[in-house]
N, C-alpha and C positions, 0 to 999 in steps of 0.2 A: 040570415043566408051568408053573410060575410064571415061570421065566425065559424060557420060549418065548413066553409071553403078553406079556412086556415088550418083545419084539422085534417081534411081529406087530401089536399094537395101534397103535403109532405109525406103523409102515409103512402100515397100512390107513387111518389118518386122513390121512396125507400124500397118498396116492393119491386119496382121496375129495376132499380140498381141491383138488388139481390138476384133478380132473374138473369140480368145480364152477366153478372159475376159467376153464377152457377153455370150458364151456358159456355162461358170461357174456360171454366175448369173442366167441363165435360169434354170440350174440343181439345184439351191439352195445351191450351194457350198459356197456363200458369208456368209450366216448365220452360217454354220458350222465353217468356219475360224474365224468369229467374236467371236463366243462362245469359241473357243480354245484360242484365243488371250486374252480374259477376264480372263480365268482361269490361263494362264501363268502370266499375270500381277498381279493377286491376290496372286499367290505363290511367286512371286519375292518380293512383298512388305511384305509378311508374314501374310496376313489376312486369307487366305484360307488354 
């Protein structure tokens, strides 16, 4: 039983993570995160 749990739990977490990732991309959150990341990088370099 314990060995079965070691296989099922990581698989379940992987599928859950993929579902959340797909939902975020579908809602357009990827573009928002990308824009914020660009602004943060420009501020760290000192350009923006």
